[in-house]
N, C-alpha and C positions, 0 to 999 in steps of 0.2 A: 582555441583562441589564446593569445598571449595574456590578455587581461582576465584574471581569474573570475572577475565579476560576470563575465559573459560565458563562463563554462557551465553555469548553473541553470536552473530551471526558470522558464518564464511563460506566462500565460495571461491573456486578458480575455474575459468573456463578456459578450454583450447580448442582451436579451431584448427582443423587439416586442413591446406591448404586453409582456407577461411579468408576473412577480418572478424573483430570482429562482425560486424553487421549481418553477415550471421548466427551467432550462437545465436543472441540475440532475446529474446522475451520480451514483455512488458505486464504488467497488465493494463487492461482497466476497471476501475471502473466507475460506473454511479451514485454514491450517491451524486448528485449535484442538487441544486435547479433549475439551468439552464444548460442544457446539450448541448454540441455541437451536431449537426446532425451526426448520425452514418456515413453517407457518407463522411463527412468532416474529421472525425477521421481516417477512413480507408485510405483516400487519404494522410493524414499526415503520417501514417505508411508506405505507399508506397514511399512517398517522401524521407523518411529517410532510406529506404532499410531494414525495420524491417520485418522479415519473420515469426514471431510467436507472437501470442497474447493469453493471458489468460483472460477469462471472469469469472464473479462471479455468473452467472446464465445462463439461456438459453433464454434470451430475443430475440424476433424475429427481432427487429430493427438492432442491431449489426450483428446478424447472416445473415440477408438478405443483409446487406451492404458488408459483407465479401465474399459472394458468387461470384465465378468466379475469385477471386484474387490469389488463390494459397497459401495464408497465412495460416500457420498451426494454428489450434485453439484448445485450451483447454476450453471446455464448462463445466459448473459447476452445481451441485445440492446443494442448500443452506442447512445449518444444520437443519433448521426447517422442511425440507422435508425428513430427513433421516429415521425417524420412518415409514413414508409411504412406503419407498423403501424396508422395510423388508418384504413386501408382493410382491411376484414375479410378479403377474399380473400387479400391479401398476408400478413396475420397468420396465416391458416390454412395457407398454403403454408410460412411460416417454421416453424410448429410441426410440420408434416409432415416437413420436411427435417431439422430440428435436434432434435426431441424424439421424435416417433413413430418415426422411423427407428432410434433407439437403444433404444426401449422394448420389448425382447423378453427372453425368458428367457435369461440370460447376457449381457444387454446392459449399458447404462449405467443406474445407479440415480439417475436425475434426480429431485430433490425439489422444486426451485424453478426458476422462470424469473425472472431479474432483468430488469425492464423499464427499461432505462436505468441510469445510474450518477450519482447526485447531480444530477439534472436541474434542481433548483430552487436551486442555489447562487446566492447573491446576485451573485457575480461574472459569472454567465452572463446577467445582465440580462433575464431572462424569456424567453430563446430557446425553451425547451421547455415553457412553461407551458400552452400550448393543445393540445399533442399527447400529453403523458404519460398523462393519465387515459384518453383514448380508446384509446391503445395498450394500456394495462393491461387495460381492459375487453375489447378484442378478443382479446388473447392468452389471457386466462382463458376466454373463450367458445370459442376454438379448442381449448384443452385439453379443455374439457368435451365439445365436439362430437367430439373424437377418442377419447373414452372414457377420458381420463387425468385429468380434473379432480378426482377423488376423492383421488388420491395426489400430484399435482403442482400446486403453487400458484404463481400469478404474484404478484410483489411488486415494490416499487420501492425500491432502496437510496437512502436520502436522507442528506445530511449533517446533522449536529446543528444547523446554522444555520437549519433550518426551524422551530425553536421557541426561545422565550426567555421571560424573565420581565420584567414591566414595570419601567421605570427606577426608579419610586418604591417597588417591592416586589421587590427582586432576590433572591428565595428560590425554592427548588424547588417549593414548594406553589403558587406563583403562575404556574407554567409555562403558556404558551399558544403556539399556532402563530403565526408571524409575521403581523402584521395584514394585509399585502397579499396573503397567500396563505391566510388562515385558512379562507375559504369553500371553496376548492379542496381544501385538506388535509382538511377535514371530510368532503367527499364521498369522497375517496380512502380514508380510514381506515374510514369506514362500509362502503364497498365491500369492503375487505379483511376486515372483520369478518363480512360476509355470505358471502363466498366461502370463509372458513376459512383465509385467508392471514395471515401475520404482518406486522407493521410492521418494516421493515429499516432500521437506522440505522448510519451510519459515524461513529465518535466517537474523538477523539484528545486525550488529556491532553498529549501533547508540544506541540501547537500553542498551549497556554496559555503556554508558556515562549518559544516562538519570537517574537522581536521584542518581548518584553514583559519588561523587566528588573525590573519591579515585582512580578511574579507570585511568590508564595512557593514556592520550589523544592519543599519537602517536601509541599506540597498536591497535587502531580502524582503522587505515589507513594502507597504504602499502609502506611508504617511510622510513622505519627503526624505531627502538624503542630503548630506553635505558633500557627497562624492558622486555627482552625476557622471555619466559616460556620454561624451559628445561624439556623434558620428559626423566627422568632418565632411564626408561625401554628401550627406543629406542636410546637414545643419540641425539634425534632431538631437535633443538632449534627453537622455534616458535617465529617469529617476528611480527605476527599480529593475531588478534583474528579470522580473516577470516579462515585461515588455521587450527588453533587450534580447532575451533568448528566443521568444516567439518570433520576433521580426528577423532574427538570424535564420530561422527555418523558412520564413516567407521568402527571403532572398535566395536561399538554397533551392527552393521550389522554382522560383523564377529562372534561375540559372539552368535548371534542368528542363525548361520549356513548358512548365505547368504552373505558372504564377498564380492562376486562379483556383488551384485545387483546394477544396475545403479541408479544414483541419479539425480533427476531433482530439481533444486532450483526454487521453485515456486514464491518466493518473496525475493528480496534483494534491498535495496536502502537507501536513506538518505533524511529526510524532511528538509524544508527550513524556517519554522516559527513555533511559538508556544512554543519555549523553547530556552534557551541560547545556546545550542549546535545545534539547528536546524536552520542552516544558509545556504544561497546559497554558501558561500565560502567553508564551510565544505562539502557540497554536491558535489561541483565541484571537490574538492580534493579527495573525496572518489571515485567518478566515474572515475576520471583520473587514479587512481591506479588500480581500478578493471578492466577497459577496457585495460589498458596496460598489465596486467597479462593475460587477456583473449587472447590478440593478441600474447603474447609470448609463449603460449602453454606450460607453465611450470608445471601445476598440483600442487596438494598438496603433502606433503611428503609421505603420505600413498597411494596416487593415482597419481603418477607422470605421466605427459604427457597423461592424459586421458581427453577426451572431456566430458563436462558436459553441459546439457541444462540449461539455466538460463533465468528467466523472471524478468526484472527490475520492481521495485515497486516505483512509478507507472508512467503512462503516463501523467495524468491530475489531478490537485487538485480536491478534492471533499468536498464541503462546508457543507454537511449535514451528514457526517460520524459521528459515535459516538465518543465522545472525552473522554469516560471513561478511556482509557489507558493514555491519555494526550492530551493537546491542539494541539500538533504536528500532530495528526492523519489526519487533513484536509489539510496537506501541503506536502504530499509525492510526488507530481507530479514533473516530470522533466519540465513540462510546467504549466503555470498558468491555471486558470479556462477557459480561452479563447483559450487555445492551443498555446500560445506564450511562447518561451523558457525563462527560468529564468537565465541561465548561459551558458558559453561555455562548449561544450561537444562533443568530437570527438569519435564517435562510432567505428571507426577503431582501436582505441587504439594506434594511432601513435603520439598522443600528439599535434595535430594541433590545432591552435587557431580558432576553428569554433564552430558554434552553430547548434542545431537541426533545421530542417526545420519546421517552425511553421504552424499552421492551416491556410488555405487560405479561403478567402471569408467570414470571420467572420462578422456577423451583430450584432451591439450593439443597446441598447436603446439610446434615445437622450442624449446628453451631458448635463445632469442636475443632481444636487446633492441635498441632504437634510441635513441641518446643524442646529446647535443650533441657536435659535433666541435670540440674545443678547439683543434685545429690549423688550423681554417678561417681564411683570410685576414682581416685586420682589416676590410677593406671589406665583407666578407659580414656581419659582425656588425651593421651598420647595418640589415640586413633581418630581424634576429632577432625583433623585436616582431611584425611582420606574419606571420612564419612560425609563431610560437607561436599567434597568433590564428587562423590558418588551421587548424592542427592541432586546436585546441579547438573549432572550428566543426563538425568531423566526428568528434570523439571526445569521451569524457567526461573533463573536467578538474575536476570538482566537488570532488575530494579536495584540490585546491590552495587552495580558498577559505578565508577566515578561520575559525579555530577547527576546521579539519578535520585529518585525519590526516597530510596532506602539506604543510600550511601551515608556513612557517618555514624552508623550504629556501632556499638562495641562488638567484640568477638562473640559474645553470648547472643546478641541480637542477630548477627549474621548467621550463626548456626541455627537459631530458631527459625529464621526466615527460610533457610534452605530446607530444613526438615519439614516445615509445614508445606512448602511448595510441593515437595515429593508426596507427602501424605494426601494432599488434595488431589493431585493428578491420579493417584491410585485409589480414589473413592473411599478414603478412611479405612482401608484394609488394616487390620490390626498389625500385621507384620510390616506395614509401611511406616510405622512409628517405632521401630526398634533401634536401628543404628548401633548395634552392639551395646545396648544399654545406655546410650547417650541421650535418648529422647524419651519424652513422656507426653501423654495426651492431656489436654486441659480444656476447660470450658470458659476460661478467662481470656478474653480477646487480647492478644499481645500487640496489636496495632499501635502505632505512635501517631503523632500529629500529621506527619507527612508520609509515613510508610504503612500501607495497608496489607495486612496478612489476610489473604483472600479465603473465602469459603467457596469451593467450586460448585458448579451447577450439578443438579441431579439429572443425570442423563445416561443413557445406555451407550453413548458413542465414545465414552472415554476409553483410552487404551489401557490394557491390563499390564501387570508387572512383567509378563513374558514378551510384551511388545513395546519397548521403550519408545516414547513419542518424540524425543528430541535429544540433542547433544549440546552441551555448554562449551564455551570457549576455554582453551587451556589458560588463557590470561586470567579469566575470571576465577578459575579453579585455583591458580597459584596465589592470587590476591586473598581469597578466602582462607586458604590453607595457612598463609602467613599470619592472618588475623587470629586464626584459631590457636596459634602457638602461645598467645598471651594467657590462655586459660590453663595451660598445662602446669 
């Protein structure tokens, strides 16, 4: 679309006759160096009345923990496995192992199989264009052959970039699938329509703001705007990117001949760190508006008063997610890494000043931190930049980036944050607080008013020093190294 306001995410959820939480799902990602036990996460879902969960693979831990709960589950096949699923026997074996094996009385209430995750992103340069549809067909056929096809449907979570409006008509009613994939998308949506599966879309109003200072801030939320978008073809005035983007998809579906195809919103949310617009205050504002609309059952202009399944993104922060899209990627959680809520959030949409029920019985490593040793010899300080870079290669330093919660500390503070992040990832191993004599352990909490120096979870799932969990960006490394020079 020519208008950048229509390039971003949009969604409106309506719930008929139920509190908002009854319609809500959440995404449960597990790309963390230290994971909460699956049973703890499931209990947190139950404590908050969340009835649906979307997974990103078919890991046995979460699935076994979900057994017997009645929570609806969307289980997933990662993109890297799509090529394998073009072979029907392989697809049938996957369904047998990961769906049929859990589909018994008292088992897992699987509702969908997600075939890939955003496989048609423009940034993927067509890598999965030839394998996604055959994989989708084979998985649905395997579900049917297993006698599960009536209640479990295969779908493909797609990013909102698969549709757009023409540059000369940048309005929702002109929505179409991207020209280079229009034929393939038409085949897919017609197949979904025939199989009784929904279209699943991941859409993000936050991304409208990221890297776009010209985007009107209030258009990303739900409390009015000074810059509405008027669709001259329909006379509809759009006051938020949520509705505008969703209705662009509705128009694209109609143009493909399946205007009534149900839509599931697979991901929608707001991050809280790693960028100037990724804040807890904005996340709280976004969810307050989203949940209020959900409870009001208003619908979008082109699908008024229609219920839409929605999975919030996401439940828990993930400190080893790829930050290629941006440093905010590790901070989408409504709760921190330890399952504790970040801000007030009323799932009922009634505007009450309440918080999510946090994870119970969380066990942490001892209250000990690793910080810069200010008594280190001056010659050692010449190695500070390299050591900060090393720490941030194997631990998460995204909270130090511009506009983030730990941005603005002096060089000593940045070094201490990086050293502690590394120390926590590697479970307080004595050698993990060395850094050529530049670091020292302490029992005094170095956290500031806005910057939290974490104590990691006590868990056996942490990666060890021989298996680094993540890689930091070169940009962050260079910034930290430059800051470190002032200490030399």
